[in-house]
C-alpha positions as CSV (number, residue, x, y, z in Angstrom):
1,M,-31.1,-18.5,15.8
2,T,-28.9,-19.2,18.8
3,K,-26.1,-17.0,20.0
4,R,-23.7,-19.8,19.3
5,K,-24.8,-20.0,15.7
6,L,-24.6,-16.2,15.3
7,F,-21.0,-16.3,16.8
8,L,-20.0,-19.1,14.3
9,I,-21.4,-17.1,11.4
10,F,-19.5,-14.0,12.6
11,L,-16.3,-16.0,13.0
12,I,-16.6,-17.4,9.5
13,I,-17.2,-14.0,8.0
14,A,-14.3,-12.5,10.0
15,C,-11.9,-15.2,8.8
16,Q,-13.0,-14.8,5.2
17,T,-12.5,-11.1,5.2
18,T,-9.2,-11.2,7.1
19,F,-8.0,-13.8,4.6
20,A,-8.5,-11.3,1.8
21,L,-5.7,-9.1,3.3
22,T,-3.6,-12.3,3.8
23,E,-4.2,-13.2,0.2
24,A,-3.2,-9.8,-1.2
25,L,0.0,-9.6,0.9
26,G,0.8,-13.3,0.6
27,A,2.7,-15.4,-2.0
28,D,-0.1,-14.9,-4.6
29,G,-0.1,-11.1,-4.0
30,I,2.9,-8.9,-3.2
31,N,4.7,-11.6,-1.1
32,V,5.2,-9.5,2.0
33,H,4.6,-12.2,4.6
34,A,7.9,-13.9,3.6
35,V,9.7,-10.7,4.5
36,H,7.9,-10.6,7.9
37,K,9.1,-14.1,8.6
38,A,12.6,-12.9,8.0
39,G,12.1,-10.5,10.9
40,I,11.6,-7.4,8.8
41,T,8.5,-5.3,9.6
42,G,9.6,-1.7,8.9
43,D,10.6,-1.2,12.5
44,G,11.6,2.4,13.2
45,V,10.9,3.7,9.7
46,N,8.9,6.9,9.6
47,I,6.3,7.3,6.7
48,G,4.5,10.5,5.9
49,L,1.0,10.0,4.6
50,L,-0.3,13.2,2.8
51,S,-4.1,13.3,2.2
52,K,-7.2,15.4,2.7
53,G,-7.9,13.9,6.1
54,N,-6.3,12.0,9.0
55,A,-6.3,8.4,10.1
56,R,-8.1,7.3,13.2
57,D,-5.1,7.0,15.5
58,G,-7.0,5.4,18.3
59,H,-7.9,2.3,16.3
60,I,-6.9,-1.0,17.9
61,A,-4.9,-1.8,14.7
62,F,-2.5,0.9,15.6
63,D,-2.2,0.2,19.3
64,R,1.4,-0.4,20.4
65,T,3.3,-1.2,23.6
66,G,2.6,1.3,26.4
67,G,-0.6,2.6,24.8
68,N,1.2,4.5,22.1
69,S,-0.2,4.6,18.5
70,A,1.7,3.8,15.3
71,V,-0.1,6.8,13.8
72,I,0.9,10.4,14.6
73,L,-1.5,13.1,13.4
74,H,-0.6,16.4,11.8
75,D,-2.7,19.3,10.4
76,F,-1.2,21.5,7.7
77,T,-4.5,23.1,6.7
78,G,-4.9,25.4,9.7
79,T,-8.5,24.2,10.2
80,G,-7.8,21.2,12.5
81,L,-7.7,17.5,12.3
82,S,-10.3,15.5,10.4
83,R,-10.4,11.7,10.8
84,S,-11.5,10.0,7.6
85,G,-12.2,6.4,6.5
86,H,-10.0,6.8,3.4
87,D,-6.9,7.7,5.4
88,T,-7.6,5.2,8.2
89,Q,-7.7,2.5,5.5
90,M,-4.5,3.7,3.9
91,A,-2.7,3.8,7.2
92,G,-4.1,0.4,8.0
93,I,-2.7,-1.1,4.8
94,L,0.6,0.3,5.9
95,A,0.9,-0.4,9.6
96,S,-2.1,-2.4,10.9
97,A,-1.0,-4.9,13.6
98,G,-4.4,-6.7,13.5
99,S,-6.5,-7.3,16.5
100,P,-7.4,-10.2,18.9
101,I,-10.2,-11.1,16.5
102,H,-8.5,-10.3,13.3
103,L,-5.1,-11.7,14.0
104,E,-4.1,-11.9,10.3
105,A,-5.2,-8.3,9.4
106,V,-1.5,-7.2,9.5
107,G,-0.3,-4.5,7.1
108,V,2.7,-4.3,4.9
109,C,5.0,-2.7,7.5
110,P,3.5,-3.0,11.0
111,G,6.7,-1.9,12.7
112,A,6.7,1.5,11.0
113,N,5.3,4.9,12.2
114,V,2.8,6.7,10.0
115,H,2.6,10.5,10.2
116,S,-0.9,11.0,9.0
117,S,-1.0,14.6,7.6
118,R,-4.0,16.6,6.6
119,I,-3.0,18.9,3.7
120,T,-4.1,21.2,0.9
121,T,-2.2,21.4,-2.3
122,K,-1.1,24.9,-1.3
123,R,0.5,23.6,2.0
124,I,2.3,20.6,0.6
125,H,5.7,22.4,0.8
126,D,5.2,23.0,4.5
127,A,4.1,19.4,5.1
128,L,7.1,18.0,3.2
129,E,9.6,20.3,5.0
130,T,8.2,19.4,8.4
131,L,7.8,15.7,7.9
132,I,11.2,15.2,6.2
133,T,13.5,17.5,8.2
134,K,11.8,17.4,11.6
135,H,10.2,13.9,11.8
136,H,12.8,12.2,9.5
137,C,10.3,10.6,7.2
138,R,12.2,8.5,4.6
139,V,9.0,7.5,2.8
140,I,6.2,9.8,1.6
141,V,2.9,8.3,0.3
142,T,0.1,10.5,-1.1
143,G,-3.6,9.9,-0.8
144,I,-4.8,12.6,-3.3
145,Q,-4.6,13.3,-7.0
146,V,-5.0,16.4,-9.1
147,G,-7.1,15.4,-12.1
148,T,-5.9,15.8,-15.6
149,D,-8.7,18.3,-16.3
150,S,-7.1,20.6,-13.7
151,L,-3.4,20.1,-14.2
152,A,-1.3,18.5,-17.0
153,A,0.6,15.4,-15.7
154,D,3.8,16.2,-17.6
155,G,6.2,16.6,-14.7
156,R,6.3,20.4,-15.0
157,S,3.7,21.4,-12.4
158,I,5.0,22.9,-9.1
159,L,3.5,19.9,-7.3
160,S,5.5,17.3,-9.3
161,K,8.6,19.4,-9.1
162,L,8.2,19.7,-5.3
163,Y,8.1,15.9,-5.0
164,D,11.2,15.5,-7.3
165,Y,13.1,18.1,-5.4
166,Y,12.5,16.6,-2.0
167,A,13.2,13.1,-3.3
168,E,16.6,14.0,-4.7
169,T,17.7,16.6,-2.1
170,Y,16.8,14.6,1.0
171,D,17.1,11.1,-0.5
172,V,13.4,10.3,0.2
173,I,11.3,7.6,-1.4
174,F,8.0,8.9,-2.8
175,A,5.2,6.4,-3.4
176,T,2.8,8.0,-5.8
177,A,-0.5,6.7,-7.2
178,A,-1.4,6.3,-10.9
179,G,-4.7,8.0,-9.8
180,N,-8.3,7.1,-10.5
181,N,-10.9,7.8,-13.2
182,C,-8.8,10.0,-15.4
183,P,-7.9,9.3,-19.1
184,Q,-4.2,9.3,-18.2
185,I,-1.8,9.3,-15.3
186,S,-2.5,12.2,-13.0
187,V,-0.5,14.4,-10.7
188,F,1.4,13.2,-8.5
189,G,1.9,10.0,-10.4
190,D,3.8,11.9,-13.1
191,S,6.8,12.8,-10.8
192,Y,10.1,11.5,-12.2
193,N,11.7,10.4,-8.9
194,G,8.7,8.7,-7.4
195,I,7.5,5.1,-7.7
196,T,4.0,5.2,-9.3
197,T,1.6,2.4,-8.5
198,A,-1.4,1.1,-10.4
199,G,-4.4,-0.9,-8.9
200,L,-4.7,-4.6,-9.4
201,V,-8.0,-6.6,-9.1
202,K,-8.8,-10.3,-9.5
203,D,-9.1,-11.9,-12.9
204,A,-11.7,-14.6,-13.8
205,N,-9.5,-17.2,-12.1
206,G,-9.3,-15.2,-8.8
207,R,-5.7,-14.1,-9.3
208,Y,-4.4,-10.5,-8.9
209,Q,-3.5,-10.3,-12.6
210,K,-5.9,-7.6,-13.9
211,I,-5.8,-3.8,-13.7
212,G,-9.0,-2.3,-12.4
213,S,-11.1,0.0,-14.6
214,A,-10.6,3.0,-12.3
215,S,-6.8,2.9,-12.3
216,N,-5.3,5.5,-14.6
217,K,-3.2,4.3,-17.5
218,G,0.1,5.6,-18.8
219,P,2.1,7.1,-20.2
220,T,2.3,10.6,-18.7
221,A,1.2,13.6,-20.7
222,D,4.9,14.0,-21.9
223,R,5.1,10.4,-22.9
224,R,7.1,8.9,-20.0
225,R,6.6,5.4,-18.8
226,K,4.4,5.5,-15.8
227,P,3.1,3.6,-13.8
228,D,6.1,1.7,-12.6
229,V,4.4,-1.2,-10.7
230,A,1.0,-2.5,-9.6
231,A,-0.5,-3.8,-6.4
232,P,-3.8,-5.4,-5.3
233,T,-6.8,-3.3,-4.2
234,Q,-9.8,-5.7,-4.3
235,G,-10.8,-7.4,-1.1
236,L,-8.2,-5.9,1.3
237,F,-9.3,-5.8,4.9
238,A,-8.4,-2.6,6.8
239,P,-9.2,-0.5,9.8
240,S,-12.3,1.7,9.6
241,A,-12.8,5.3,10.9
242,K,-16.3,4.3,12.2
243,G,-14.9,3.2,15.6
244,D,-11.7,1.9,17.3
245,N,-12.5,-1.7,16.5
246,F,-14.4,-1.4,13.2
247,W,-13.0,-2.8,9.9
248,D,-13.7,-2.4,6.2
249,T,-13.4,-4.6,3.2
250,L,-12.0,-2.4,0.4
251,D,-12.8,-2.1,-3.3
252,G,-15.5,-4.7,-3.3
253,S,-16.5,-3.9,-6.9
254,G,-13.0,-4.4,-8.2
255,R,-12.4,-1.0,-9.6
256,G,-8.7,-0.9,-8.8
257,L,-8.7,2.2,-6.6
258,T,-5.1,3.2,-6.4
259,S,-5.3,4.7,-2.9
260,F,-5.3,1.1,-1.7
261,A,-2.4,0.1,-4.0
262,V,0.1,2.8,-3.3
263,P,0.5,2.2,0.5
264,Q,1.8,-1.2,-0.4
265,T,4.7,0.3,-2.4
266,A,5.4,2.7,0.4
267,G,5.3,-0.2,2.9
268,V,7.7,-2.3,0.8
269,A,10.1,0.6,0.7
270,A,9.9,0.9,4.5
271,L,10.8,-2.8,4.8
272,L,13.8,-2.4,2.6
273,L,14.9,0.6,4.6
274,E,14.8,-1.4,7.8
275,A,16.7,-4.2,6.2
276,A,19.4,-1.7,5.0
277,G,19.6,-0.3,8.5
278,K,20.6,-3.8,9.8
279,T,23.7,-4.0,7.6
280,N,27.1,-2.3,7.6
281,V,27.0,-1.8,3.9
282,Q,27.2,1.8,2.6
283,D,24.5,3.2,0.3
284,D,22.0,0.3,0.4
285,D,19.4,2.7,1.9
286,R,19.7,5.1,-1.1
287,S,16.3,6.0,-2.6
288,E,17.6,5.2,-6.1
289,V,18.8,1.7,-4.9
290,I,15.5,1.0,-3.2
291,K,13.5,2.1,-6.3
292,A,15.6,0.0,-8.6
293,A,15.2,-3.0,-6.3
294,I,11.5,-2.6,-6.1
295,V,11.0,-2.2,-9.9
296,N,13.5,-4.9,-10.9
297,S,11.7,-7.4,-8.7
298,A,8.2,-6.7,-10.0
299,S,6.5,-9.8,-11.4
300,A,5.7,-9.4,-15.1
301,H,2.1,-10.1,-16.1
302,W,2.0,-13.1,-18.5
303,P,-1.4,-14.6,-19.5
304,D,-0.4,-17.5,-17.2
305,P,2.2,-16.6,-14.6
306,N,3.0,-20.3,-14.1
307,D,3.9,-20.7,-17.8
308,P,6.3,-17.9,-18.7
309,P,7.3,-17.5,-22.4
310,K,9.8,-20.0,-23.8
311,N,10.7,-18.0,-26.9
312,P,13.8,-15.8,-26.1
313,A,12.3,-13.1,-28.4
314,D,9.4,-12.8,-26.0
315,T,11.3,-12.4,-22.7
316,T,11.9,-8.7,-22.6
317,T,10.1,-7.2,-19.6
318,A,8.1,-4.8,-21.6
319,W,6.5,-1.8,-19.8
320,D,2.7,-1.9,-19.9
321,A,0.6,1.2,-20.0
322,A,-1.8,-0.2,-17.4
323,S,0.4,-2.2,-15.0
324,G,3.9,-0.8,-15.5
325,Y,6.5,-3.5,-15.1
326,G,4.2,-5.7,-13.1
327,R,3.1,-6.7,-9.6
328,L,5.1,-5.8,-6.5
329,N,7.1,-8.7,-5.1
330,A,8.4,-7.7,-1.7
331,M,10.5,-10.8,-1.0
332,R,12.3,-10.6,-4.4
333,A,13.1,-6.9,-3.7
334,Y,14.4,-7.8,-0.2
335,Q,16.5,-10.6,-1.6
336,T,17.9,-8.2,-4.2
337,L,18.8,-5.7,-1.5
338,I,20.5,-8.2,0.8
339,G,22.1,-9.9,-2.2
340,G,25.0,-7.5,-1.9
341,C,26.7,-4.6,-3.5
342,I,28.5,-5.2,-6.8
343,E,31.5,-3.2,-8.0
344,K,32.4,-1.7,-11.4
345,D,34.9,-3.7,-13.5
346,K,34.7,-6.8,-11.2
347,T,32.8,-10.0,-11.9
348,A,29.8,-10.5,-9.6
349,E,29.3,-14.0,-8.5
350,N,26.0,-13.4,-6.6
351,Q,22.8,-14.0,-8.4
352,R,21.2,-10.8,-7.4
353,G,22.4,-7.5,-6.0
354,W,22.7,-3.7,-6.5
355,A,25.1,-0.9,-7.1
356,Y,25.2,2.8,-6.3
357,A,27.7,5.1,-8.1
358,A,28.3,8.4,-9.7
359,I,29.2,8.5,-13.3
360,K,31.5,10.9,-15.0
361,A,30.5,13.0,-18.0
362,E,30.7,11.2,-21.4
363,S,31.9,8.0,-19.8
364,E,30.9,4.3,-19.2
365,D,30.5,2.2,-16.1
366,V,30.8,-1.5,-16.7
367,Y,29.4,-4.3,-14.4
368,H,30.3,-8.0,-15.0
369,I,27.7,-10.6,-14.3
370,A,28.2,-14.4,-14.4
371,G,25.4,-15.8,-16.5
372,K,24.2,-19.3,-17.4
373,K,22.6,-20.5,-20.6
374,G,18.8,-20.4,-20.3
375,A,18.9,-17.9,-17.4
376,R,17.4,-14.5,-17.5
377,L,19.4,-11.4,-16.7
378,I,17.0,-8.8,-15.3
379,A,18.4,-5.3,-14.6
380,T,17.0,-1.9,-13.7
381,V,18.8,1.4,-13.5
382,T,17.3,4.7,-12.2
383,W,18.5,8.2,-11.4
384,H,17.0,11.3,-10.0
385,R,15.8,14.3,-11.8
386,K,17.7,17.2,-10.2
387,L,16.1,20.6,-9.6
388,K,17.4,23.9,-8.2
389,K,15.2,25.6,-5.7
390,L,14.8,29.4,-6.2
391,S,11.8,29.7,-3.8
392,S,9.1,27.5,-2.3
393,H,7.2,28.0,-5.5
394,I,9.9,28.0,-8.2
395,Y,12.1,25.0,-9.1
396,L,14.2,24.8,-12.2
397,D,15.7,21.8,-13.9
398,R,19.5,21.7,-13.5
399,H,21.6,21.8,-16.6
400,P,23.2,20.2,-18.4
401,A,20.5,17.5,-18.7
402,F,21.5,14.0,-17.6
403,Y,20.4,10.6,-18.8
404,L,21.9,7.1,-19.2
405,N,21.8,4.5,-22.0
406,L,22.1,0.8,-21.1
407,K,23.8,-1.9,-23.1
408,I,24.2,-5.7,-22.6
409,V,27.2,-7.4,-24.1
410,A,27.3,-11.2,-24.3
411,P,30.4,-13.4,-23.5
412,D,31.4,-13.4,-27.2
413,G,31.7,-9.6,-27.1
414,K,28.6,-8.9,-29.2
415,T,26.0,-6.3,-28.1
416,V,22.7,-8.2,-27.6
417,L,20.6,-5.4,-26.2
418,F,20.7,-1.6,-26.3
419,E,18.1,0.5,-24.4
420,P,18.1,4.3,-24.5
421,A,16.5,6.3,-21.8
422,G,14.4,8.6,-24.0
423,R,12.4,10.8,-21.7
424,N,12.5,8.4,-18.8
425,N,14.8,8.2,-15.8
426,L,14.4,4.5,-15.4
427,I,15.4,1.6,-17.7
428,K,14.5,-2.1,-17.1
429,I,15.7,-4.9,-19.2
430,D,15.1,-8.7,-19.2
431,H,17.5,-10.7,-21.4
432,W,17.5,-14.4,-22.0
433,C,21.1,-15.7,-21.8
434,E,22.0,-17.9,-24.7
435,T,25.3,-19.1,-23.4
436,D,27.3,-19.5,-20.2
437,G,29.8,-16.8,-19.4
438,E,30.4,-13.3,-18.3
439,Y,27.8,-10.7,-19.4
440,Q,28.5,-7.0,-19.2
441,I,26.0,-4.3,-18.1
442,I,27.3,-1.1,-19.6
443,L,25.9,2.2,-18.5
444,K,26.8,5.1,-20.7
445,N,26.5,8.8,-19.8
446,P,26.5,10.5,-23.2
447,T,25.9,13.9,-21.6
448,T,28.2,16.6,-20.1
449,A,26.6,16.2,-16.7
450,E,29.4,15.4,-14.3
451,N,29.2,12.8,-11.4
452,H,25.5,12.2,-11.5
453,D,24.5,9.3,-9.2
454,Y,22.3,6.3,-10.1
455,G,21.0,3.1,-8.5
456,L,21.3,-0.3,-10.3
457,A,19.6,-3.6,-9.3
458,F,20.0,-6.9,-11.1
459,E,19.0,-10.6,-10.8
460,I,20.1,-13.7,-12.6
461,T,17.3,-16.4,-12.5
462,E,17.9,-20.1,-12.5
463,P,18.0,-21.6,-16.0
464,S,14.8,-23.6,-15.3
465,Q,12.8,-20.4,-14.7
């Protein structure tokens, strides 16, 4: 075989494997490329990656202007750095800028900085304290799990409480994985304040519409609705730790390994944080607003995504134990964030947007949305679990307990939907509007907790959708 033929074969293989990343992050995946085209790449956002090893910081995919690397290495074990394939791949899904050969092998947020941190579970407190307070990481993504045979995933472990405390206290977005090969969601995917991601693989028609067999299913051990969203794992093309210009094709067997899904959620959060930083609008970078926008924009998994249900009784965006509220959609989340802030007791004319507010005890906040017959009103509200820190190993839930109920009132004044929080700190609804007019989203705080903050995201679809 001639060298030219060998080169052509290599080029074809390279294009095919690179396309796999393009496919997962494109319009038929999580729709990130549309956000990149809008000039948003996560520029300047710091992401903390916590795992058992470190990424290969010298890989060509992380090379930036002046010979700097997008990956910064940390060791919190006391035993030194340890570059691993797993963590190089996760960092690549986040921040790869490709290479001269693999031009399209670009990650979710190639403008971001990834602080790749080697940890043990006993040193997670030190890692979070350093990454968040010293290196200003606004996003934390985790590459490890604690199996359900070792620790109950019920939100009560010190590890889950650590995540919830830092998320609320420092306004940080935690991207957590559903975990792999356990009978139920595992720690850290059970944390209240994080965004938990399941692993998508391809169905028989080659679409990312199926949850892999390895991806842990919900609910949590205390019956909360996790995971929140899902993202592709099969066929992603990422940097390898084998060398500075080696690459790997991930999850070839289609198991839905969540270590390859969760960086996509973290990356989308980084994109939204950059977008928020470009505005003069207050509070659009709040972690609760970002979480609400991401979950509200997730694409529900219908048997045929091109043929959504026509029966209004079937339109509620039901949570699914395997896929949560559906596949990530970065562009819809971005559009929701830049759609603008809506105010209480005023009619919002925009089709999508968000709100951030603090609600008084035993009171209601009312938002007015202009709806059209045949359109869908999709709304998500979320709030943080609040904890009091007694020491680095003791965190107590603050009292009184807080939760919200959500109600939708139609233009004729009738309540058409009521959704209680139950054990959850997130509610998502999807209501089919039967008439034109003003719809009310009413959030009620039935508790004595005073001035507890929340984030709300909404979207009104076109009637034809």
